[in-house]
Every structure is written in structure tokens, then in C-alpha cells.
N, C-alpha and C positions, 0 to 999 in steps of 0.2 A: 408409922410403924405398924408391922404386922403382929396380931396376936397368934403366934403359932400354934398355940395349943387349940384355940378355937378354930383355927384354919384346918389343923389336923383332924379335928372332930367333924367339921363340915365336909371336908374330903372324903372321910370314911362314909359319910352318908351319900355323897354324890356318887361315889364309886359303887356303893351297892345299888343305887337306882339304875345305873349304867350296867352293872352286872345282870340285874333282872332284865333289861332290855336286850343285852347281847352277852349271855353267859359264856359262850365259846371263846369269846375274846379275851375275857378275864381268865378263863381255864388256861388260855394259850399263855398269857403273861405268867400265871403261877406255875405252869410247866417250865417255862424259861428260867424264872426266878430260882425254882427247886433245882434244875439242871446246874446252875452256876455253884451250888453249894454241895453237890454230890461228891466231887472228888474229895473234898476235906483237905486240899493241898493249902488253901488260904484259910487263916482263921477269920472269925467273925469281925473282928476289929479291922483287919485289913481289908476285907470286902466291903466294909462300910466306909472306910476312908476312900477307897477308889469310887464308891458310889456317890460320895459328896462331891469329889472331883469332877465326875461326869455330870452330876446334877448342875454344878456351875457351868461347864461348858455348853450343857443343852438348855440352860436357863429355865430349869424346872422347878418353880416354887414347891409343888406337891413332894417331889423327890428330896429337895432340902428339907422340908418339914419331917418327912418320915425318917430319912437317913441321918439326920443330925440326932434325933432321939435314939436310933438303934445305935449309932456310933458311940455316943456317950454311955449308953447301957453295955456296950461291948467293951468299955474300958479305954476308949479314946480320949486323950487329953486335948484340951484347947490347942496346945502346942503342936501336937500331931495332926490335928485337924487343919491348923494353919499352914503346915508344911505341905499336906496334901493339896490344899487350895493354891499354895503357890505353884505347884506342878500344874495345876489346872490353868492358872493365869499364863505360865510360861508357854503352855501348848496353844492357847488361845492367840498369844502374840505371834508364836511361831506359824500358826495356821494363817494368821493374817499376811505375814511375810510371803508364804507359799502362794496364797491366793492373790496377792500383789503382782507376784511375778506372772502368774496366768493372765491377769489383766493385761499386763505389759505385752505378753505374747499375743492375746487377742488383738490388741490395739495395732501391733505389727502386722497383722494380717489384713487390716482394713486398707483398701485401695481408695486413695483421696479423689 
């Protein structure tokens, strides 16, 4: 079991150390993150639900840690989070089907 609060604190320290070594990389990430919020077309809760679904599909524990907190603070319920995660599961399964068909296409090009 992960202690998500301790992990989140450790992650903050680690990212700070990385930012010291590569400040422009973190500035770039902050620019991207800020750009996603500039239009104001999506509310914070919706953005965080999307972030959690993407965190699952990219298998990013850091994103899960940060965005689970942000989603709850933005008012997302466990049920809404579960629904967003269901979308992530469906897309991962769908992607596996698409890539399975690509494997079969690749196999079909092999000359025995």
C-alpha cells in the first residue's frame, strides 16, 4: 500500500531538485499546464477528472497522487472519479484491440 501523502511530499522534493537542475523543463511544463486552463471552457473538476483518467492510461503514480487530491478539492465525488476511471479502462481496452489488429497486420507482412 502506498502512503499517498508521504509520496506526494517526496515527489514535491524530488521535482524541486529536478527543477534546480533543469529549470527550463519545468517552466515548459508549467506553461503547458497553464495553457490548458486559459480558455476557462472546462471547470476545474472536469479537468481533474480528465487528468485522473490520463494518469491511469499513462500509469503515472505522481499524476495519480497530485490529481486525486486536486479532484477531491475541486468537488469530484468518488462516483464521478470512478466513472472517469471507467472511461480510461475502456480506452485502454480499445487501444489494445486496435494494436492487436496492428500486430496481425504486421504478421501478415512476414514472408515465411
